[in-house]
C-alpha positions in Angstrom: 96.9 66.1 90.3 95.8 65.5 86.8 93.1 63.5 85.2 92.7 59.9 86.3 90.6 57.6 84.2 88.2 55.5 86.2 86.1 52.4 85.4 82.8 51.5 87.1 82.6 48.3 89.1 79.1 47.1 90.0 78.3 45.7 93.4 75.0 44.5 94.7 73.1 47.5 96.1 72.8 45.9 99.6 76.6 45.4 99.8 77.3 48.9 98.6 74.9 50.5 101.1 76.2 48.3 104.0 79.8 49.3 103.2 78.9 53.0 102.9 77.0 53.0 106.2 79.9 51.2 107.9 82.4 53.7 106.6 80.2 56.6 107.7 80.1 55.2 111.3 83.7 54.1 111.5 85.7 56.3 109.2 83.8 59.6 108.7 85.2 61.6 105.8 86.6 58.6 103.9 85.1 58.3 100.5 83.9 54.9 99.4 85.8 54.8 96.1 89.0 55.7 97.9 88.4 53.0 100.5 87.7 50.4 97.8 90.8 51.5 95.8 93.0 51.0 98.9 91.5 47.6 99.5 92.2 46.6 95.8 95.8 47.9 96.1 96.4 45.8 99.3 94.8 42.7 97.7 96.9 43.1 94.5 100.1 43.5 96.5 99.4 40.2 98.4 98.4 38.4 95.2 101.5 39.7 93.3 103.7 38.5 96.1 102.0 35.1 96.0 102.5 34.9 92.3 106.2 35.8 92.6 106.6 33.1 95.3 105.1 30.5 92.9 107.5 31.6 90.2 110.7 32.1 92.3 110.0 29.7 95.1 111.5 32.1 97.6 109.3 33.8 100.2 110.2 37.0 102.0 111.1 35.5 105.4 111.1 37.4 108.7 109.5 37.8 112.0 106.1 39.6 112.4 106.2 41.6 115.7 102.7 43.0 116.2 102.5 45.5 113.3 106.3 45.7 112.7 107.9 43.3 110.2 111.5 42.3 110.8 112.9 40.8 107.6 115.3 37.9 107.7 118.8 39.1 108.6 117.6 41.9 110.9 119.8 42.2 114.0 118.5 43.0 117.5 120.4 44.3 120.5 119.5 44.9 124.1 121.6 45.7 127.2 121.2 45.5 131.0 123.8 46.5 133.6 126.6 46.6 131.1 125.7 43.3 129.5 124.9 43.5 125.8 122.9 40.8 124.1 122.5 40.3 120.4 120.0 38.3 118.4 119.2 37.9 114.7 116.1 37.2 112.7 116.8 33.9 111.0 114.0 32.7 108.7 110.8 33.3 110.7 112.4 33.3 114.2 114.5 35.6 116.4 117.5 33.6 117.5 119.9 34.7 120.2 123.7 34.4 119.9 123.6 31.2 121.9 121.0 29.7 119.4 117.9 30.0 121.5 114.7 31.0 119.7 113.0 33.9 121.5 110.1 36.4 121.3 111.1 40.1 121.5 109.8 40.2 125.1 111.9 37.1 126.1 114.9 38.7 124.4 114.5 42.0 126.3 114.0 40.2 129.6 116.8 37.6 129.5 118.8 39.4 132.2 116.0 41.2 133.9 112.2 41.1 134.4 109.4 43.5 133.5 111.1 45.3 130.7 109.0 46.5 127.7 110.7 45.1 124.6 109.6 48.1 122.5 111.7 50.4 124.7 114.7 48.1 125.4 115.3 46.4 122.1 117.2 48.1 119.3 116.9 47.0 115.7 119.3 47.2 112.7 117.7 46.2 109.4 119.7 44.4 106.8 121.9 46.8 104.9 121.6 49.6 107.5 124.5 50.9 109.5 122.6 52.3 112.4 120.5 51.0 115.3 116.9 52.2 115.8 114.9 51.7 119.0 112.0 49.3 118.3 109.5 51.8 119.5 110.8 54.3 117.0 110.5 51.7 114.2 106.9 51.2 115.3 106.2 54.9 115.1 107.8 55.2 111.7 105.6 52.3 110.4 102.5 54.0 111.8 103.5 57.3 110.3 104.1 55.7 106.9 100.7 54.0 107.0 99.1 57.4 107.9 100.9 59.2 105.1 99.9 56.5 102.6 96.2 56.7 103.7 96.2 60.5 103.5 97.8 60.4 100.0 95.2 57.9 98.8 92.4 59.9 100.3 93.8 63.2 98.8 94.2 61.5 95.4 90.6 60.3 95.5 89.2 63.6 96.6 91.0 65.6 93.9 89.9 63.2 91.1 
């Protein structure tokens, strides 16, 4: 990676040291400047979305399932004993074909009990042609976060 211009940001010494000690205890090997850069990127992304919402008036709607976001228009499918059920994310809710608002667990257990929704619910994102098991979506999300963290860390260590 080439040269990256940087600008100093001044923090109170006690805050700086507290953050540095916290990172040494909880995330050994993570450099403070890389961590702060990641925080700033996250904050900017949120603020830019808020600004866009104020200008456009349209929020990105969807259902937040633990660490997996299902955007508005996402289809869900589950099956049990040959019975296939479908649902769709409408606004901020998961709505079954019969109009009932459900959680992923309730959707997976409509015809049965004790089923883990991550294993028994399949997801098709808007615009996609294929179904993905929810657990695989979750793994992909975790892998993407890990890759982004590694790229940020690598970029900061080479600079």
